[in-house]
N, C-alpha and C positions, 0 to 999 in steps of 0.2 A: 287653527287646528295644528300649527307647527310650534316647535320649542323655540324660546327666545334665549340667545347666548349672551352672557354678561360681557361688557366691554373689557378690553385688555387691562386697563388701570385697576378695575375692580378685581380682576384675577390676581394681579400682583399683590394687592393689599390682602386678599384672602390667603395667599400662600404665606405671607409674613405672619399673619395672625395664627395660622396653623403651626408654624415653627415655634413661636413663642409659647403656645399652648402645649406643644409636645415637650419642650424643655421644662416647663413648670410641672407637668405630670410626671416626668422622669425624676425630678428632684423630690417630689412628694412621695413617689414610690420607694425611693432610696431611704428616706427618713422613716417610712413605714416599716421597711424590712429591718432596719437597725432597731427600732422600737420593739418589734416582735421578737427579734433575736434576744434582746435583753430580758424581755418578759419570759421567754421560754427557758432561759438559763435559771432564772429565779424560781420558776415552778419546778424545774427538775431538782434543784437543791432541796426544796420543801418535800417533794415526793420521796427523795432518797432517805429522809428521816422518818417516814411513815412506817407502820407495821404492815406486814403482808396482807392482813385482812382489810385494812383501810385502803391499801393500794389497789386491791381487787375491786372494792366498792367504787372507787374513783374511776377505774378503768371501765367498769360496766356502765356507770353514769355517762362517761364521756362517749362511749360507743352508742348508747341510746340517743344522746343528743345529736350526734352526727347522723344517725339513721333518720331521726325526725326531720332534720334540716334537708337531707336528701330527698325524702318523701315529699315534703312541701314544695321543694324546688321542682321536682318532677311534675307535680300536679299543676304548678303555675306555668311551667315552660314547655310542657309536652306539646308536640306538634298536633294541630287539629286539621284533619283533612278538609280541604276547601269544599269538596263536593260531597262530604259525608254529612254536612249540616242540612239534612232534609227531613221532611216530616215522616213519622213512622207510618202514617196512613191518613186518608181524608177523614174529616169530621162528618160522621153520618147521623141521620135522624135516629132518635132512640125509641120512638114509638109511632103509632099510626098517626096521631095528631100532628106530631112534628114533621112526619113525612108529607102529610097533606099540606101543611103550611109551606114547606120547602118547595113543593110542586107549584103552589100558587105564586110564590115569588119568582120561580124560574119561568113560569109562563109569562109573567110581566116583562121579563128580560129577553124574550124571544127564543128561549131554549126549547129544544125538541124533547118533550117530556113523555112521549107516547109510551116508550118501553117501561119507564118507571111507573107511570100511571096504570099500566096493565097489571103490575105486581100489586098495587094498592087495590084495584078492583078484584083481583084474584083473592087477596086476603079477606075482603068483605064477603065475597061469595062463599068461601070455605068456612068463615065464621058462622054464617047463617045456616049451614048444613050440619047434619049429624053424621056425615060420612067420614070415615077414617081412611086417610090416604096412605097407601103402602107402595113404595117405589122399588121395583125389581131391577137391580143393578148386577153387573158382572161381566166377565170376559165373553167374547163372542163365542157362540155355540156352547155355552155352559149349560143351557137348558132353561133360560128364563121364560121364554114363550111357552114351552111345553109345561112348565110348572104352573103358569097362570091358567093354561087350558085345563090342567088337572084340577085346579081349585074351582074355576068358574063353570067348567063344562062347555065353554064357548068353543064353537067349531071353526070360527073364521080366523083363527090365529095362525099365522104362517109359521110352520115348523119345518126345518130342513137340517140335514147333517152338514151342509156347507156353512162356513164361517160368515157371520154378519147378516143373518136373514132379516132381522129387524132393522129398518132403515128410517123409522120415524117414531115419535112418541105416540103410544096408543093407550087408551084407558078402558078398563073392563070393570063392571059392577059385579059384586057378590053379596048376596043377602043370606046370612046364616041364621044362627040363633037370634032371638029377640035382642036388639041392641047391637048386633054385629052387621054393620053396613059398610062394606069395604069398597074402595075405589083402587084397583090395582093398575099400576103404571108399568107398561112394558117399554123400556127405554133402550136405545141403541147400545151396543157394547162399549165399554169405557176404553177399550184399546182400538177403537175404530180409526181408520186412517183419515177420516174426514173430521177435521178439528171442530167444524160447526156442529156436527152431530154429537161430538163429545161435550161441547159446551152446553147444548140443550139438555143432554142427559144429566149432567151435574147440576144444572139449575133445577131440574125436576126433582132430583134427590133432596135439594135444599127446601123445596116446597112441601115435601112429604112429612108425615108424622113418624114414619117408621121406614127403614130401608132394609130390604132383604138382598144380601149379596150372595149370588149364586156362583158356586165353583163346582168342579167335578173331580177334584183330587187335591194333591198337595199344591200349595200356592206357588206361583212363579214370583219372581222378584217384582215385576210390574203389578201383579195383582196385590201383593203385600203393600206396595207403595200406595196404591189406590185406596186400599182399605184404611191405611193410616191417614190419608188425606180426608177420607170420609169421616173419620173420627174427629178431625179438627172442626167439622161443621156441626159438631154436638148433636148429631142425629143418632137415635137409638138404632143399633145394628144387630141383625141376626145373620149369621153365616149359614147358608143352606148348602150342605154337602150333597150334591145331586149324584144320581147313578150309583146308588149304594149297592145295587145288585152286582156290581163289578167285583165286590170284595166278599171274602168270607167274613164271618162274624168276628173272628180274631183280627183280621187285617183292618176291618172297619173300625174297630175299637182303637187300634193303634193309630190310624190316620186321624181320627177325631181327637185322640189324646194329644197328638203333636200339634194340631191346629189350635186347640185350647191352650197349650203351653205357649205357643208363639203369640196368641191373641187372648190373653186372660180376661180382658174386659168385654169380649164379644161372645154372645151365646152361639154355640155351634150345634146344629141339628141336622142329622142325616135325613135325606128325603129320596124319594123315587118319583120322578115326574111322569112315569108311564110311557106312552108312545108305543112304538112297534119294535119287535125283536124278530130276528130270523131264527128259525128252527129247522132241523132236518128230521123228516119223518120217513119211516120205512113202510112201504106198501106190502101187500100180501105176497108179492113175488120177491121181496127182499130188496127192491130198488129204492135208492134214496131220492127223496123229493124235498126241495127247499121251499119254504113258505113263511109268510109273515103272520105274526099273531100279536094281539094286544098285550102289552106289558102292564102288570098291575101297578097302579100308583099307590105310593105310601106317603101321605102328606099329613097324617094325623098329629104328629109331634109338632110340626110347623104351625098348623091351625090352632093348636092348643096354646102355643107360645104367643101368637098374635092376639088371641082372645084374652089371655091373661094380661097382656100389656094394656089392652083397652079397658079391662075391668079395674086395674090397679093404678095405672099411670095416665089415664086420659086427660085429666086437667093439666098436668105438667107438660104433656106432649102437645096439647093444643097451644099452650103458652109459648113453647119453644118454636112451634111452627109459625106463630104470629111474629115472633122476633126475627126469625129467619127471612120471612117474606118482607118485613120492613127493611131489614138490612140489604136484601137483594134489590129492593126498589131504590134504596139509598145509593147503592153502588152504581146502578144504571143511571140515576140522576146525576151522580158525580161525573160519570163518563160523558154523559150528554152535555153537562156544563163545561167540562174541559174541552170538548170538541167545539162548542159554541165560542168559547173564549179564544181557542186557537184560531178559528176562522176569522173572528173579529180582530184579533191581534195582528194577524197577517195583513188584513186590510188596512189597519192603522199604519203598519210599517210601510206598506206601499204608498199610502197617501202622504206620509211625512217625507218619504224618500223623494216623491215627485215634487213636493214643495221645496225641499233642499236643492234639487237640481234646477228648479225654476228660479230660485233665489240667486244661484250662481250665474245662470244665463242672463238674468235681469240686473245684475250688479252694475251700478252707474259709475263706480269708482273702485280702485284696488282696495281690498280690505273690507268693503261693505258686506261682501258675501260671508265672511267669517263671522260677523256679528249676527247675520241672519241664522247661520247654522247653529251657533251656540244657543240661541233662543229656541230654535226648532227642536234641537236635541233634548233640551229640558222638557219641553212640552210633550214630545213623543214618549219619554220615559214616564212622565206623570200620567199620560193617558193610558199607558199599558198597565201601570200599577193600579190605576182606578178600575180598569177592566177586571183585573184579578182581585179586586177588593183588598188590596194591600195598602196599609197606611204608610206612606213614605213622606217624610218632611222635605220641604222644598230645598232646604240647605243640604240634605243628604243627596237629593237628586243632582243638584248642581255640583256637589263634590264628586259624585260618580262620573258626571260628564267631564269634569276637569281631569280626573284620573284617566278616563278613556282617551282624552286628547293627548295627555302626556305619553301614554303607552303607544299611541299611534306614532308619535315622534318621528324617528328616522324612516318608518314605513311610509310616511306621507310622500316622501321623495319618490319611492318605488311606485306608489299608487299613481301619482301624477305622471310619472314616466310611462307607466303602462297605459294610462288614459291617452296620452299623447301619441304613443305608438299605434294604438287601436284606431284613433281618429285619422291617422295618416292613410289607413286603408280605404277610407271613404273619399271618393273624388269630389273636388269642388269645395273643400272646406276652406281653403285660402287662409286669410289672416285672422280668422275668428276663433282659432284653436284655443286661445287663452281662456275665455269664458266657457267654452265647450269642455275643455280639459278639466276645469274645476267642477263642472256639472257632472261629468262622468265619475270623477273622484268622489264627490259627495254622495253620488248614487251608491257606490261600493261601500262607503263608510256607513251611511245611514241604514242600508239594508243589513249589514253585518251587525251593527249595534243593536238594531231593533230585534233581530232574530236571537242575539245573545241574551237580551233582557227577557224575551219571551220564554226561551228555554229555561232560564233561571227561575222565573216566576212559576212555570209549570212544574218544575221538579222540586223546588224547595218551598213554594208558597210564600216567598218574601224576596226582597231585593238584596240578594247576597252579592256584595260588591266584588269581592275577589273571584267568586265563581263566575259572575257575569263578564269580568274582564278576561278570564281565561277563554270563555266561549267567544268573546269578541275577537281575541287574537286568532283563534282558530277560524272564525268566519271570514276575517279580512285576508286570510292567507289562502283559503281554499278556492280553486278554480278561478284565479284572478282574471286571467285572460278571457275566458268565456263570459264571465259576468260583465266585464268591462265592455265587451262587444254589445251586449244587450243594452247597457245603459247608454252607450254611444249612439245607438239607433234612436233611443228615446230622446236624447238631448238634441240630435239633428232634427227630429220631427218637431220638437218644440221651437227650435231656432227657425225652422222653415216657416212655421206659423207666424212668428213674430216679423219675419222679413216680408 
């Protein structure tokens, strides 16, 4: 794993050849300059005799040629970011059958498919129903729960003036006119401080056929951002402007107009969720008395908009819901597959690291451990690429291992020195530090190399040589002493067993 230096005689010959080559190139460059000078003078004499019109045409053509050469040179020589060569996204199943097939294959590999399979089951369940799913989304305390209670008449919905009353997903049925069977989802607020609740709410929005986004006034920056994000899910959206009784008719019209101007693709409907309001009454003696009374709900416009969507867009909305559930299941399957590969990959790295250390301890003569490590390095990279289903030619893997060994170069001395210093802290090592020192060094090297390849495969989906070498350099440099102590203990345990 160390660099071989050429002998002094070869160095002297190499210097001589470089001097001769330099003289030859200098002479060639001089001749080229003289030739170009003569050609330039001849061209200038010809141009001097041309008319102004032809001279302008020639100049434009020359400029266009130079521009074309510059553009082609930039396209060919522009720097490409090493770590920018990554997939734009995972390849996900396109329909239900593809998702079911992918789940079956993942089950055979030991991947935990429970989360993705739930989405497939939910897809089948919703396909068999005639229920239309509507997810109520919005900022905390915007009035989602109160609005659902106004629609369904359900009394068990928690409604409170404090922020964040809804702490879990809840579903409520509503049977209206014939053909109107709604399942209303009350989800946690999208600005909840609990990221798990936010994730659950967003997933529920993706499962629905229609999303009602509830606000109670002008949109904040976070609310606008969330609405834009919901639009990327290609879910039909209705913006319900709640608490319309706060505004006069003129102010309400102005607020609705501004919302429609900011969000031209979203239908904006004013609503009043009802609830309680405080009023002041005067008794016969003229004394004031505060009391609560029911506020009238105004949801006719919203219900009409929902029923219109069901009547005119039902088939398309069902198809979009199916696509969304398939994609959600595919994403969960991809995440589970990546977690499984990461776990198995880390196990492979640990196994090959242990083998490399064992080879160093068991080496019967100087140099034999290096032969063992080269073979093990190739096998480890091949095993990792196979785990990630990446096709890598054996010659490419061997070339990568050679480059990694060359990059290690001068660092090998530092690694061995660190291994030796760490071993000195363990009493009773005696004269056996040579084999143990190499064992610790190879532990550091193989762990760093394996983690670099794992990170590259996970990020780019292929064995990007330059990217992996960068990660290897970072891994071999990070917390060298702490990792060396860990591998020193492992090496001493193995040596103790052999003794």
